N, C-alpha and C positions, 0 to 999 in steps of 0.2 A: 440191876445191870442196865436196863433200858434207860433210866434217867442219866446214867453216866455217859452213855453213847449219844444221847440227845444233846447233852452239853458239848461234847467233843465235836459233834457234827456241826453245831452252831458256832463254833469257835475255830474254824479252819483258818490256817494262815494263807490268805489270798493276796495277790498283788492288787494294788489300788492306784488310781490316778485321779487328779482333780477333775480332769476333763471327762474321763470315761467311767469313773467309778470302780467297782470291784470286778476283777476278772472272774468269769463264771466257770472256769475250767474244772477246778477240783470238785465243787458241788455237782456239776454236770456229769462228771465221770462217776461219782458215787450214785447219782440217780440212774445212770445207765447200768451200773452193777445191780442195783435193786431190781431194775426191769429184767435183767438177765436171770436172776434167781427166780423171779415170779413166772417168767415164760418158759423156764426149763433149759435155756441155753447155757446157764452156769449151774452145774449140778454138784460140784465139789469145791472145796476151799482151794481153788487153783484158778485164778482169774487170768486167762490167757488173752492174747491180742487177736480176737476173732472178728469176722465180719459183723456179727451181731452186736458186739460191744462197740465197735467203731461206728456203725450205722446209728445206734441209739444215741451215742455221744454227739455225733454231728447233728442229729435231729433236735436234740435238747438244746444245744447251743444256738441253733438257728431259730428255734421257737421262743426261747426265753431271754436271749441277750437283749440288752437295752441300747447297745452301741454297735454301729456297723463294724467297728474295729474287732469285735469278738465273733463275728459270724464265720470267719475263716478259722475253723476250729483247730486248735493246736493240741493234738492228742498226747504227744510224747511228754511234754512238760508236766501235766498233772499226773500221768501214770508214774513218772519218776518221783516227783516232789511230794506226792501223798505220803511217802515213807517218813517225812518229817512229822507227820501227825501221830506216829507211834502205834497205830493200829493196822497199818498197811505195810507189808513186808515183801521186798523184792527178792526174787530167786533168779540167779543168773544161769546161763548155760554152763555146763561143766567146764572148769578151767578158766572161766572169765571173771571169777569173783573179784580179783584185784582191780579190774576195770571199773567196777561199781564202787569200791571203797576209796579209790583214788580220785574219783570224779565228783564235782559238785553239781553237775547237771549232765544232760545228754545233748549231743550236738544236733541230732535230727531224729525223725521217726525211724529211719533206717538204722541208725546207731542204737536206738532203743531195742528194736527187734533183733539186732545182731548180738546184743549183750544180755537182755532180760528174757527169761523163759516164761515167767508168770509172776503174779503177785498173789499173796495170801493175806487174809484178814486175821486178826486175833481170833483164837479158837472160840472165845466167849461170844464175840461179835458174830462170827459165822453161825454159831448155834442159835443166837438170837434172831438172825435174819431168816431162819427157816419158818418162823411164825408170821403169817400174813399181817396180823395186827401190829406186830413190831415193825415190819417193813413199812406199813402205812404211816405209822407215827414218825419214823425217821424220814420218810419221803416228805411228809408235810413239814417237818422241821426244816429241811433243806429249802423247800419252796418258799416258806414264810420268811426265812432269814435272808436268803440270797436273791430271791426273785419275787419280791413283794408286789411289784408293779405288773409282772407278766405271768404270774403263776396260773392265771386262768387259761393261758394258752398251752399249758402242758398237755401233751398227748402221750399216754403211756405206751402205745404201740407204734409210734411214729417210725422208729427204727425198723421194726418188722415190716411195716408197710413199704419202706424204702427198699428193703431187701427183696420183697416180693415183686416190686416194679422192675428191679434190675434182673431178677430171675426170668420174668416174662420177656424182657428184651432179649436175653440170651437164647431163650428157647423158641421164640416166635417171630422175631423181627429179621428182615434181611440185613446183611452186613452194612449196606450203605446207610440205612436208617439207624442201625445200632451206633454207628460211629458219630452220629449227630449228638448223642447223649454224653460223649466222653469230654472230660475236662483234663487235658494232659498235664496241667500244672497242679492238679489236686491230687496229692500223693495218697491221701486217705481213700478217696474215691477209687483210684486205680488199684489200691491194695484190696479193697472190698471186692471189686470186679475180678481181680486175678484169683482170689480165694474162691469165689463162687464158681468161676469157670472150672477150676480143678474139681470141685465137688460135683458139679453137674455132669461133666464128662465121665467121671468115674461111676456115677450113678447110672448114666445112660448105658454104659458098657458093662454094668453089673460087676464092677471091680475086677474085670477080666481083661487081660492083655488081648487086644484085637488081632494080634499076629500069632503069638505063642499059645494062647488059650489058658495061660497061667492065671488062676484066680487067687488074689491075695486079700485077706481081710485081717485087720488087727482087732484083737478082742479086748484091748485095754479100754478103760473108761474114757481116756482121752486118746482116741486112735491116732496112730501115725500113718500117713499115706504111704503105701508100699508100692503103688503103681504111679506112673506119671501121667498127667493130662497134657498131651502134646498139642501145640498149635501146628496145624498143617502148613499154613503160610505163617511164618514167624510174626509175632505180635508187633515187633518193631517195624515191620514192613506193612502190615495189614491193619493194625489197631482193631482186629476182629476177634471178639470173644464169644461170638455166637457158636452154638453147638456144632453146626456143620463145618466149622473150622477146627474141630478138636477130634482127637482119637486117643484112646487109652493104650499105653504101651509100657512094657517093662523098662526099667532105667537103661539097660544096655541097648535095647532096641530103639529107645527114644534117641539115644546118642547116635546110633547108626542112621536113623531116619534123618536127624538134623544135619548129619554129614553127607547125606545123599548117597549112602551105601546101598539103600534100597528105596523104592517108592511104591505107590499104589496106582495101578492102571485104571482105565475107564470101566473095567469089569470088576473092580474092587479085588484085584488079585495082586499079590506081592511080586515085585520085579526087582531082582538083585543086580547091582551094577556089575558089568562084565569085568571091569578092572579092579574088582574087590577080591582079594585073595585071603584065604584062611586055611588052616590045617585041615586036610581032608578027614572026613569022618567025625569031626567034632560035634558032640551032641549039644554043645552050647553055642554053635555057630549061627550065622545068619543065612548062609546059602541054602540050608536045608528047607527054608520057607519059600524058595522060588516057586511061583505059580500057585501058592496057597491062597484060598479065598479068605478075605477079611471077615472077622466076626463083627457083626454090625448091630446097632441098637434095634429094639423091636419096632420103634416108630420110624418109618422111612424118612420123614422130614428131618430127622436128626442124623441121617447118614452123612458122611463127608460130601461136601458140595463138589461137583465135577470140576468146576473152574479152579477150586482150591487144589485139587489133586493135580490138575494140569499145570498149575503154576509151580507146585512143588517139584513135579517131574521135570519141567523145563529148566529149573534151576540147576539140575544135574548136568544138563546138556551145555549150560553156560560155563561150567567149570573147566 
């Protein structure tokens, strides 16, 4: 079985040009998948579009590409076109199967995420990849075949290191410094940061709604977020993904917060808009939380920043 996949990995259909040589995207994505299995971020035959996979892919392209043309990593095309190799199988979101069968490609990264839920490998290949020796052999086959000049620059944990850096920025840096790291035109970087923001906010608030106290945890092997990580000052205005600009809320309270039906005052208490009406006595309403103290993270430096709360509250006054 290993010799079969060694041959297939070394005969990938990759785009080539006389000036730039072979595009590295398919082998780079496979290397990222091998990394994910090795570090435990991929634990089942369900390869989802996660921050770990994107970060590893970007790092591999940056380290191993021989042409500047390939450093701006295009994630959507290899994720989609690997299906032509026969061992990579795409699974769409329910009801979107026809969009995959009638298309010869994907228009963008957003299009990929909207249509494709995950990819799966051949069952035999997935089983094979559980063995470290097999992963090492396939990794070396990819490096030798597609990156002979640069394989010495391969860093197995470069993606994890990149995620660790972004995580520290969100947890430790002031907003002004954090914004200097952003590349607004880099869709993959923004996707990674958005996903990490959601994780870190929910972890800091112990997966508990800061207003209602409802704690929601999914027990699936691939958990689905049941609470929202809400930007206090909208990202479109602030470009601020640091933890003090986040709060965990139930979806209905998130919508009410974004629509300025309530805000949080300087004492971290809920204040409901006077012009907000709801049926009296509703146990699912918002007004019942008037004056309630916010449930806050254990570490004070992760509490909502006062200037963020003031800006959100002042937005109500401007309506």
